DSSP file (Angstrom, degrees, kcal/mol; ACC not computed):
  #  RESIDUE AA STRUCTURE BP1 BP2  ACC     N-H-->O    O-->H-N    N-H-->O    O-->H-N    TCO  KAPPA ALPHA  PHI   PSI    X-CA   Y-CA   Z-CA
    1    1 A X              0   0    0      0, 0.0     2,-0.3     0, 0.0    37,-0.2   0.000 360.0 360.0 360.0 140.4    4.0   -2.3   -4.7
    2    2 A X  E     -a   38   0A   0     35,-2.1    37,-2.5     2,-0.0     2,-0.3  -0.965 360.0-115.4-155.2 173.2    2.2   -5.5   -5.3
    3    3 A X  E     -a   39   0A   0     -2,-0.3     2,-0.6    35,-0.2    37,-0.2  -0.775   6.9-141.3-113.6 158.4   -0.5   -7.0   -7.4
    4    4 A X    >   -     0   0    0     35,-2.5     3,-2.4    -2,-0.3    37,-0.4  -0.952  10.9-157.8-113.0 107.2   -3.9   -8.5   -6.7
    5    5 A X  T 3  S+     0   0    0     -2,-0.6    -1,-0.1     1,-0.3     4,-0.1   0.729  88.7  71.6 -59.1 -21.3   -4.4  -11.5   -9.0
    6    6 A X  T 3  S-     0   0    0      2,-0.2    -1,-0.3     1,-0.1     3,-0.1   0.712 108.9-123.0 -65.9 -18.7   -8.2  -11.1   -8.6
    7    7 A X  S <  S+     0   0    0     -3,-2.4    35,-1.8     1,-0.2     2,-0.7   0.196  79.1 113.7  94.4 -15.2   -7.9   -7.9  -10.8
    8    8 A X        -     0   0    0     32,-0.1    -1,-0.2    33,-0.1    -2,-0.2  -0.812  49.9-164.6 -92.3 112.9   -9.5   -5.7   -8.1
    9    9 A X        +     0   0    0     -2,-0.7     2,-0.2    -3,-0.1    29,-0.2   0.306  44.0 130.3 -83.1  12.9   -6.9   -3.2   -6.8
   10   10 A X        -     0   0    0      1,-0.1    -2,-0.1    -6,-0.0     2,-0.1  -0.499  64.9-113.4 -66.7 128.6   -8.9   -2.2   -3.8
   11   11 A X        -     0   0    0     -2,-0.2     2,-0.2    27,-0.1    -1,-0.1  -0.368  27.2-141.6 -63.8 137.6   -6.8   -2.4   -0.6
   12   12 A X     >  -     0   0    0      1,-0.1     4,-2.2    -2,-0.1     5,-0.2  -0.479  28.0-105.3 -87.5 167.8   -7.7   -5.1    1.9
   13   13 A X  H  > S+     0   0    0      1,-0.2     4,-2.6     2,-0.2     5,-0.2   0.876 124.9  54.8 -61.8 -35.7   -7.6   -4.6    5.6
   14   14 A X  H  > S+     0   0    0      2,-0.2     4,-2.7     1,-0.2    -1,-0.2   0.902 106.3  51.2 -63.5 -40.7   -4.5   -6.8    5.6
   15   15 A X  H  > S+     0   0    0      2,-0.2     4,-2.4     1,-0.2    -2,-0.2   0.930 112.0  46.8 -59.7 -46.3   -2.9   -4.4    3.0
   16   16 A X  H  X S+     0   0    0     -4,-2.2     4,-2.1     2,-0.2    -2,-0.2   0.917 114.4  46.1 -64.5 -44.7   -3.7   -1.4    5.2
   17   17 A X  H  X S+     0   0    0     -4,-2.6     4,-2.3     2,-0.2    -1,-0.2   0.906 112.8  49.8 -65.3 -41.6   -2.4   -3.0    8.4
   18   18 A X  H  X S+     0   0    0     -4,-2.7     4,-2.6     2,-0.2    -2,-0.2   0.913 110.4  50.6 -64.0 -41.6    0.8   -4.2    6.7
   19   19 A X  H  X S+     0   0    0     -4,-2.4     4,-2.6    -5,-0.2    -1,-0.2   0.927 110.1  49.4 -62.3 -44.2    1.5   -0.8    5.2
   20   20 A X  H  X S+     0   0    0     -4,-2.1     4,-2.6     1,-0.2    -1,-0.2   0.913 111.4  50.1 -61.3 -41.8    1.1    0.9    8.6
   21   21 A X  H  X S+     0   0    0     -4,-2.3     4,-2.2     2,-0.2     5,-0.2   0.917 110.9  48.4 -62.8 -43.3    3.4   -1.7   10.2
   22   22 A X  H  X S+     0   0    0     -4,-2.6     4,-2.6     2,-0.2    -2,-0.2   0.926 112.6  48.3 -63.8 -43.5    6.1   -1.1    7.5
   23   23 A X  H  X S+     0   0    0     -4,-2.6     4,-2.1     1,-0.2    -2,-0.2   0.928 113.0  48.6 -61.4 -45.8    5.9    2.7    7.8
   24   24 A X  H  X S+     0   0    0     -4,-2.6     4,-0.7     1,-0.2    -1,-0.2   0.856 115.3  43.6 -63.1 -36.7    6.1    2.4   11.6
   25   25 A X  H  < S+     0   0    0     -4,-2.2     4,-0.4    -5,-0.2    -1,-0.2   0.865 114.9  48.9 -76.8 -37.6    9.1    0.1   11.5
   26   26 A X  H ><>S+     0   0    0     -4,-2.6     5,-2.1    -5,-0.2     3,-1.0   0.841  96.5  71.4 -73.2 -33.8   10.9    2.1    8.7
   27   27 A X  H ><5S+     0   0    0     -4,-2.1     3,-1.9     1,-0.3    -1,-0.2   0.893  95.9  48.3 -55.3 -50.3   10.6    5.5   10.3
   28   28 A X  T 3<5S+     0   0    0     -4,-0.7    -1,-0.3     1,-0.3    -2,-0.1   0.729 108.8  57.1 -65.3 -17.0   13.1    5.0   13.2
   29   29 A X  T < 5S-     0   0    0     -3,-1.0    -1,-0.3    -4,-0.4    -2,-0.2   0.446 119.3-111.5 -88.5  -1.4   15.6    3.7   10.7
   30   30 A X  T < 5S+     0   0    0     -3,-1.9     2,-0.6    -4,-0.3    -3,-0.2   0.702  73.4 137.7  79.0  20.4   15.3    6.9    8.7
   31   31 A X      < -     0   0    0     -5,-2.1     2,-0.5    -8,-0.1    -1,-0.3  -0.881  41.6-151.8-102.5 123.0   13.5    5.2    5.8
   32   32 A X        -     0   0    0     -2,-0.6     2,-0.7    -3,-0.1    -9,-0.0  -0.812   2.3-152.7 -96.6 130.1   10.6    7.0    4.2
   33   33 A X        -     0   0    0     -2,-0.5     3,-0.1     1,-0.1    -6,-0.0  -0.906  12.8-175.8 -99.5 115.0    7.8    5.1    2.6
   34   34 A X        -     0   0    0     -2,-0.7     2,-0.3     1,-0.2    -1,-0.1   0.783  58.2 -22.6 -87.4 -28.7    6.4    7.4   -0.1
   35   35 A X        -     0   0    0     12,-0.1     2,-0.4    13,-0.1    -1,-0.2  -0.980  46.0-133.8-169.2 166.9    3.5    5.2   -1.3
   36   36 A X        -     0   0    0     -2,-0.3    11,-2.6    -3,-0.1     2,-0.5  -0.973  26.4-163.9-135.1 120.6    2.0    1.7   -1.6
   37   37 A X  E     - B   0  46A   0     -2,-0.4   -35,-2.1     9,-0.2     2,-0.5  -0.899   7.1-161.3-111.2 132.0    0.6    0.8   -5.0
   38   38 A X  E     -aB   2  45A   0      7,-2.5     7,-2.2    -2,-0.5     2,-0.5  -0.961  10.8-156.9-111.1 127.9   -1.7   -2.1   -5.7
   39   39 A X  E     +aB   3  44A   0    -37,-2.5   -35,-2.5    -2,-0.5     2,-0.3  -0.884  17.9 167.8-107.3 132.8   -1.9   -3.2   -9.3
   40   40 A X  E >   - B   0  43A   0      3,-3.2     3,-1.6    -2,-0.5   -32,-0.1  -0.848  50.9 -97.6-132.9 171.7   -4.9   -5.1  -10.7
   41   41 A X  T 3  S+     0   0    0    -37,-0.4   -33,-0.1    -2,-0.3     3,-0.1   0.798 123.1  47.6 -59.5 -29.4   -6.2   -6.1  -14.1
   42   42 A X  T 3  S-     0   0    0    -35,-1.8     2,-0.3     1,-0.2    -1,-0.3   0.116 127.2 -69.9-102.9  20.8   -8.6   -3.1  -14.0
   43   43 A X  E <   -B   40   0A   0     -3,-1.6    -3,-3.2   -36,-0.0     2,-0.3  -0.924  58.0 -73.5 132.1-156.0   -6.1   -0.4  -12.9
   44   44 A X  E     -B   39   0A   0     -2,-0.3     2,-0.4    -5,-0.2    -5,-0.2  -0.927  23.0-142.0-142.8 164.5   -4.2    0.5   -9.8
   45   45 A X  E     -B   38   0A   0     -7,-2.2    -7,-2.5    -2,-0.3     2,-0.5  -0.998   8.6-153.9-132.1 134.8   -4.7    2.1   -6.3
   46   46 A X  E  >  -B   37   0A   0     -2,-0.4     4,-1.8    -9,-0.2    -9,-0.2  -0.940   7.3-154.5-108.5 122.8   -2.3    4.5   -4.6
   47   47 A X  T  4>S+     0   0    0    -11,-2.6     5,-3.2    -2,-0.5     6,-0.6   0.909 100.3  49.7 -61.9 -40.2   -2.4    4.5   -0.8
   48   48 A X  T >45S+     0   0    0      1,-0.2     3,-1.1     3,-0.2    -1,-0.2   0.908 109.4  50.9 -64.3 -40.4   -1.2    8.1   -0.8
   49   49 A X  T 345S+     0   0    0      1,-0.3    -1,-0.2     2,-0.1    -2,-0.2   0.815 112.1  47.0 -65.6 -30.3   -3.8    9.1   -3.3
   50   50 A X  T 3<5S-     0   0    0     -4,-1.8    -1,-0.3     0, 0.0    -2,-0.2   0.379 114.7-119.0 -90.5   3.5   -6.5    7.5   -1.1
   51   51 A X  T < 5S+     0   0    0     -3,-1.1    -3,-0.2    -4,-0.3    -2,-0.1   0.837  74.5 132.6  59.7  36.6   -5.0    9.3    2.0
   52   52 A X      <       0   0    0     -5,-3.2    -4,-0.2    -6,-0.2    -5,-0.1   0.443 360.0 360.0 -91.5  -1.9   -4.3    5.9    3.6
   53   53 A X              0   0    0     -6,-0.6    -5,-0.2    -5,-0.1    -1,-0.1   0.297 360.0 360.0-152.1 360.0   -0.8    7.1    4.5
């Protein structure tokens, strides 16, 4: 989970790439990443809800 100070919770390409890297690194260690949430002034975005993971 992290915030976007701009207020727009839309994931950036960097957010998407970082999340994929974390999931790929965590998997062989037996760590499951269940979601990535971005919080903004106008709401939030769930990567799982957007089918980005």
